[in-house]
N, C-alpha and C positions, 0 to 999 in steps of 0.2 A: 505494498500498499504506499505510494507516494506521500510526501510531506503533506502537499496541498490537500490531496484526496482525506488523509486522515484528520486534517484539520476541519475539513467540510463535514466528514462522518461526525465527529464529537459536536460540533456546532449545531449541526441539526437535531442529533439526539437529545444535546440541551434544550433546546426549543421544545421538542415533544414532551420532555420530562417537565419542563414547566406547565405544560397545559393537561398532564396526563390523567389528572383526576377531575377534569372539567369537561362533559360532553360538549358545551358549547364552544368551549375554545379548541377543542380539537377539531370540530366542524370549522371553524374559523382559519384554524391553521392550514389545513388542506384544501379547503374550499372545492370539493369535489364537484365536477359539473352535473347537470342531469343526466346525460349520457353516461357517465362514470357510475352514477348511482342505480340507473336501469340495469346496468351490465352486472353491477354487483349483486343486485336483487335476484336477477335472472339465473345468474350463476350459484347463488344460495339454494334458490328454488330447486335447481338441477341436481344437487347434492343430495338425493333422495335415501341413499344407503348410509351413509357415515356422518351426513350433516356437515357442521361446521369443519370437522377433519378434511372430509373429502374436498371440501372448498379451498381449503389451504394447501392441500397438495396439489389440486387441479391448478391453482394458482400459480405457486412457486415453480411446477411445471413448465406452464405456458410461458413465464418469463424467461427461464434460463435456457429454454430449448433453442430460440433463435440464435442466443449469443454462443451457444455450442458450435454452431456453423461457422462461427468466425474463425476456427482454426483453419479453415479452408477456403471461407467467401467472405468477403468483407460487405456484401450487400444487406447482412442481416443488420447493420448500424441503421438503415431506413426505418426498420420497425422499432427504434427507440421510444418514439414517442407513445406507442401503443403499451410498450410494456411498463413503461413509466406510469401510465395511468392505472395497469393491473397492479401494480405494486403499491401506488396510493391507496386503491380501496382496500388491498390486503392488509396494510398496517392499520387502517382506519377500521375495519371489521374487527382486527384483533385486539384493539384498544377498547372499542365497545364492549367486546366480550369480557374484557377484564373488569370493565365498569360494573355489566351485569353481576359478575361474582362478588364484586364488593358492595352491592346493593345500593350502587350510586346511580345506576339506571333501574327503573322498577319493571318487573315483569308485567306484561299485559295482563288485563284482568280477563279471567275465562268466563263465558256467560253459562249461565243455568241451562241445562237442555229445555226448560219452559219458557225461556227468554223469546218473545216474539217481537222484540223491539226492533229487530234488524234482520236482513237477510233476502235473498231472493229465491221464492218459491214459485216464480214463473206464472205468478198469478193466481196461486192458489195458497190460501191460508193453511199452514201445518202447523200442529202442536208439537213436533218432534223436530229436533236438531241433529244434524250428524252425529251418529255413535261410532266409537272405535270399532274396529272389525273384532278385536278380542272379545270387546264386549258382547256384540251381537252373537259371536260365537258360543260363548258362554252360555248365552240365553237359551240358544236354541238346541244346544246339546243337553241342558238341564230338562227344558221341555220334552225331547225325545227321550231321554231316559225314564223320564215320569210316565209318558204315555208314548209307547213306539208307533201308535197310529198315526202320529203327527207326521212321520217321516212321507207319507202319502200325500201332505198339503203341498199346492203348487209353491208357494211363497217360501215354503222352508227349501224345498227342491232347488228353488233359484237361489237362496242366501248360500247353499252349501255348493252349488255350481260356481257361482262367482269367487266364494272364498278359494276354491282349487285354482281357479284362472289367476287370482291374485298371487297366490302361492307359486303357481308356474311361470308368471311373469317376473316375479323377483328372482326366481332361480336362473331363468334365461338371462336376467340382466346381468346378475353375478357373473355367469360364464362368459358373456361376450365382452363384460369389462376386462378381463383378464388378458385379452390378447388384441382390444383394438387399440389402434394409433392413439395418441395422445390427443393429436389434432381432431380426431372425430369423436373423443369422448362426450364434450358437451352437447353436441347434435344427439347423440346415443341416448344421455340421459334426460333431455329434454322429450324426447318421443317417448321413452318409457315413462318419466313423470305424467304424461298426458293420458298414456295408457292406463296406469296405476289408478288415476283421480278418474277416469271414466268407470271403471270397474267398481271402485269404491262407491261411486254416485249410484250404480245401478244396485249394487247389495244394500246399500242405505235405501233406495226405493223399496226393494222387496221386503225389507225389515219393517218399514213404516206401514205398508200396506198390511202385513200381517197383525202389528200391533193396533192398527185401527180397527181392523176384523174383531179383535179381542176388546177393545174399546178400555184398555188400560194403557196407562204411560209407560214408556220403555225405560228399562235401567238406564239411569243417567250415567254420562262419562264422568269421570273425575272433575271435579269443580278447581282441584288444586292443579299448579302444575308440578311435574317431576321434578324442575329445578326448585322449587320453593320447599321441597322435602330434604333437601340436604343444604350443608354449609360448603360452598364453592370457594370460600375465600382465600383457602390455602392455595388455590392455583393461581392467584394474583401475581406472586412474585415469578413463576414460571412464565405465565403470559407476557410479564414485562420483558424477561429475557429474550421471549420469542419476538415481542414487538421491536426491541433493539436490534436484533438480528435483520430483522425486515426493513427496518429504518436504515442500516447499513448498505441492504442492497439497493432500496430506493436513493439514497445519496451517490452511491455509484454509478447508477443509471443516470441520474441527472447532471453530475460530474462529467461524465463521458458526452453527453449531448452538448454540455455547454463548450467543452474544450474541443470535442470534434477531431482533434489530430492526435496521433500516437496514444489513442485509449484502448486499442485492441487487445493489449495482455492485460489491461485491467477487467475487461468485460469476460475474455475466456477464462480468467482466474475465478470470477464470479462464478461462472457456468460450472467450473471444476469442483465448486462447493456444495454441489447440489444436494449429496447424500448428507451433508452436515446440516443443511438448512432444513431438510426433512427429517431429521432425527430430532428435531426441537418440538415436531408435531406429533411424532412417535411417542415422545416422554409425556407430551401433554395428555395423550389418548390412554396412555398407562395409569396415570395419575388418578383418571376418573374411575377406574374400578377399584382403588384404595380407598375412595369416598364411598362409592356404593358398589359393594361386590356383587349385586345381583343385575347391574347394569352391564353385562358383556362387553367389552371393549368401550364403554362409554358412548355406545350408538344411541340410545335413547336421549341422553343429555345432549349429545353432538347435535342431534336434530332439532332439539328445543331450542339449543342456543342460535341455531342458523334461522329458527320461525322467528325468535323474538328480536333478533339484529334485523331481518327483513322487514319487520313492523316498524322497527325505528327509523330505519333508511326511508320507508316509505313515508314516514312523517316529514322528514326532512326534505323529502322530494316534493312535498305539496307546498 
């Protein structure tokens, strides 16, 4: 790291550290464009398997991949503005995640299943809110155990069919994700996300018809966030270290863009450290199992963090 770049990295992190506990100051510092916010929201939405971890790994890979080609082709320099934008949003998202862990950003309120104050029912008033697939299956399995004749009911057959389709879609997505080229992964996740959303909607529709027929309200989804049940404040130092590494990436990219000449070695050196950068995300994911041993690989928390950050970014977008 050259002396000038070293100074830039330290200066940038000092400014971030000054704003690190204030979400408004973070927003003011990075001034993400509407397009950058939209891209971050879309990428978080597409991280349907591992949530925040998947988003971070995909972001790091997409930032460093063009830099790796600089070993034999200088044209990747033209992609610097785009990867700088990705780096800025990655760093901002990580800083917001840390604030959620520290309760400096509040989790969004979960609506009661009987809350009819909002939601699009396509012109039809419904007294049911979407229920988690697990809750629906638990209910159906209980009913079938009590009365096996219910297996013949149309809506129960539909629910079990859609649940099987959902499981198959998840399996197919995991199998494809292993071998798909990184540049095609976002499109794959987007398509699978839409497919899962459609299947879930059909499953819920069948469930609501079933419950309407019974004229009793469905078992409610949990009104408390998974994140609210555990103390994630112990992750704050780890996320701060992660943010500092992401800040170094951003500072190096911005420095190279300003200097323009004789920066290829700096950028290829950054790309060669990809495993190191990803190791910070792996450490974070392992830490979640220490907080909640039943949350395997922290997947439930990872998805909920992604959801909460999406909601926060949407507010900023407005």
